C-alpha positions in Angstrom: 21.9 -1.7 11.5 20.1 -1.8 8.2 21.7 -2.8 4.9 18.6 -2.0 2.9 17.5 -5.6 2.7 13.8 -6.4 3.3 13.4 -9.7 5.2 10.1 -11.6 4.9 9.4 -15.0 6.5 7.2 -17.5 4.8 6.1 -20.7 6.5 6.3 -23.5 4.0 5.4 -27.2 4.1 8.6 -28.3 2.2 11.7 -26.2 2.2 13.3 -27.8 -0.8 10.1 -27.3 -2.9 10.1 -23.6 -1.9 13.7 -23.2 -2.9 13.1 -24.8 -6.2 10.0 -22.7 -6.8 11.5 -19.3 -6.0 14.8 -19.9 -7.7 13.3 -21.8 -10.7 10.3 -19.6 -11.4 10.7 -16.1 -9.9 14.4 -15.2 -10.2 15.6 -15.7 -6.7 19.0 -17.0 -5.8 19.7 -19.5 -3.0 21.6 -18.1 0.0 21.7 -20.8 2.7 20.0 -24.1 3.2 19.5 -26.1 6.4 17.2 -28.7 5.1 14.6 -29.8 6.1 14.0 -26.9 8.5 15.1 -23.6 6.9 16.5 -21.9 3.8 16.7 -18.3 2.6 16.6 -16.9 -0.9 17.3 -13.4 -2.3 16.0 -11.3 -5.2 17.5 -7.8 -5.2 16.9 -6.3 -1.8 14.3 -8.9 -0.8 15.5 -11.8 1.4 12.8 -14.5 1.8 13.2 -16.7 4.8 11.6 -20.1 4.1 10.7 -21.8 7.4 9.5 -25.4 7.4 7.6 -27.3 10.1 11.0 -28.3 11.7 12.1 -24.7 12.1 11.9 -22.6 15.2 9.3 -20.4 13.5 7.1 -23.5 13.0 6.9 -24.3 16.7 3.4 -24.1 18.4 2.6 -20.9 20.2 1.9 -21.0 24.0 -1.8 -21.0 23.3 -1.5 -24.1 21.1 -1.9 -22.4 17.7 0.5 -23.8 15.1 2.0 -21.5 12.5 1.1 -22.5 9.0 1.5 -21.3 5.4 -1.1 -19.6 3.3 -3.1 -16.5 3.9 -3.3 -13.3 1.9 -0.3 -11.3 3.0 2.2 -11.5 0.2 5.4 -10.4 -1.4 4.9 -8.0 -4.3 7.2 -8.5 -7.3 7.4 -5.9 -10.1 7.4 -7.2 -13.6 7.9 -5.5 -17.0 5.4 -7.6 -18.9 2.7 -9.3 -16.8 1.1 -11.1 -19.7 4.4 -12.7 -20.7 5.2 -13.7 -17.1 1.7 -15.2 -16.6 2.0 -17.2 -19.8 5.5 -18.4 -18.8 4.4 -19.5 -15.3 1.1 -21.1 -16.4 3.1 -23.1 -19.0 5.3 -24.3 -16.0 2.1 -25.4 -14.1 2.2 -22.6 -11.5 -1.3 -22.1 -9.9 -2.9 -18.7 -9.9 -5.6 -17.5 -7.5 -7.2 -15.1 -10.0 -6.8 -13.6 -13.4 -5.0 -10.4 -14.1 -6.9 -7.4 -12.8 -6.4 -3.8 -13.7 -6.5 -0.9 -11.3 -5.4 2.8 -11.3 -1.8 1.9 -10.4 -1.3 -1.0 -12.8 -2.1 -4.6 -13.4 -1.7 -7.5 -10.9 -2.3 -11.2 -10.4 -1.8 -13.5 -7.4 -0.2 -16.9 -7.6 0.6 -19.6 -5.0 4.0 -21.0 -4.0 4.1 -24.8 -3.3 2.9 -24.2 0.3 0.0 -21.9 -0.6 1.7 -18.7 0.2 0.6 -15.8 -2.0 2.9 -14.0 -4.4 1.7 -10.9 -6.3 3.1 -10.0 -9.7 2.5 -6.3 -10.5 3.1 -4.3 -13.7 2.9 -0.6 -13.0 0.6 1.5 -15.2 2.4 3.0 -18.1 5.0 0.2 -18.5 
């Protein structure tokens, strides 16, 4: 029952801020919105589920742990010109966790969405 779409859930503090961030800065389109609890956005074959504290995904676990945003797992977005993207996003006030690093496969940088979830921009080597 797969349509080729990859579904990733991100816990966020403010669903509307997350919608604005992903649609305004990273080229996603809004699909549905059930504010303040949940929304989803799409970019190509990636569907990002944005779950706020009022969503079922934000409910405490039986052991008392409460799901929260942040961490180092991240979506990985391919870009053609990482320097141009970084300049554009920095001019818009988007916070980065590091500077661009170069490895054998290409160049990458990690930025934060409004809830502190990591997003990686990656430019493959040779592009």
